[in-house]
N, C-alpha and C positions, 0 to 999 in steps of 0.2 A: 504494500500500500504506500503510494508516494506521500511525502509530507506536504502539508498545505500551509500557506501563509496568506495573510491579508494585510493590506496597507492603504494609506491615503497619499495621493499625489496632490499636495497643496500647490495652488497656482495663484498668480496675481498678474495684473496688467500694469506695466510701467511705460509711459509714453506710447501707449497703443500696442506694445509688444508683450507677449506672454513671457513670464518667468516662472520657473518651477523650483520648489524647495526640496533639496536632497540632503541626505545625511551620510556621513562617513563612518564606517564601523570602527569601533575602538579596539584596543588590544594590540599586542605585539605583532600578530600576523599581518595586520593591515597598516601598521604605522608608516611604512614607506611607500604604500601604494596610493595612487591618485586616479589617473585615467582608467576608466572601467571598473572602479572600486566603489563608487557612490551608489546609493540606493534610495528608494522611497522608504519612509519609516514603516516597518511592517513586523509582523510576528506570527509564529506558528499557532495553529488551532486544529481542533479535531472536527471531523465532518458534521457532528451534531450541533456545533456552534454556528451562530449567525456571523458570516464574514464581515458585514459592516460593523457590527458591535465589536468584533475582534480588532478591526482596523482602527476604530476610534480608541479602544483601550491601548493598543500597541503604540499609536501615535503619542498618546499621553505618557506612556512609560518611557519611550525613547527620547522625548523632547521636553517633557514637563508641561506641555500645553494641551489643554482640552479644547477640542474643536466643536463648534456648533454650526448648524446649517445643513442644507440639503446636499447630499453627495450624488455625483454622477457616476454610474457604474462604467468601468473601463474594461470589464471582462477579465479573463484569465490568460496567463501565459505559462508555458512549461519551461522552466529554466534548464540550462545544460545539465545540472545535477539531478534533474527529474522532479524537483520541487515544483508544485503548482502554486502560483501566486495570483491572488485575486486582488484587483485594485479598484479604488474609487477616487474620483477627482473632487476637490472642494476648493472653491475660490475663497481666499482669505489672505491674511498677512500675519507674519510672525517675525520677531526680531531674533536672528540666529544667536545673538549674544546672550539671550535668556535661556539657552539650552540647559536642561537639567536631566541628564540621562540616568537610567537605572544602572546598576553595576553588576559585574559578574566576576566570579573567582576562577582562577586557572593556575595549574602548576607551571611556574615560570622561574627560571629557565626550565625547559623540559628535562625530566628525569632528575631534577635537583632535590625533590622532596619539599621544596618551598612553594607556598601559595601566594599569589599576588592578586590584587583586586584592580579591575579596569572598568572604565565606562563602556557601556554597550555601544554608545555613539560618542565619538570624540569631538566632532564638529558638525555644523550644519551650515548651509549656504544657499542663497538664491542664485540661480543660473539662467542665462538666456537659453533659448531652445537649442541654439548651435552649441553652446558650452555643455549643456546637459547631455546632448547626444554623445559627447566625448567622455563625460565623467561617469554616466550611469552604467551599471552592469549591463552587458550586452543582452542578457535574457530579459531585462526590464525595459529595454528601449521601445518596444511596441506600445507601452503605456503613454509615452510622450507623443507618438504618432497618433494614437487614438484620442488623446486630449486635444491635439490640434484639430482633428476632424470634428470632434464634438463641439468645440467652441467656435468653429467657423460657420456653423450652420445657422 
């Protein structure tokens, strides 16, 4: 059974152009990765859960911000690792400087027996669509394309 995640692609308009809010995963494995490493704020869920409720919960856990408003379904994608991601778009604004991510624990360095605590998300940023296409995980790129289609109608 493939794992499932749900998330929200927050967007805004600046000078008539769309911008999207992406997050960078925290921890030592992602520390030096940039292009192709950013993501929509999302998290795993079981099939019996409501994906939109999960997306809202995970956005709050990863950013510290609770979102209100009507979400636009962007459908599902299957990422290269076979995880199924369901996304929703929501127009809004959020200051990346207010990011307050939840934390996770990991043995670090590997096989050292020591545990270290890292933020699940170490930074967030607004990107133009062209920048976002370069920064977002390849498996999530269709969500940006779907957002553009949905907001141009």
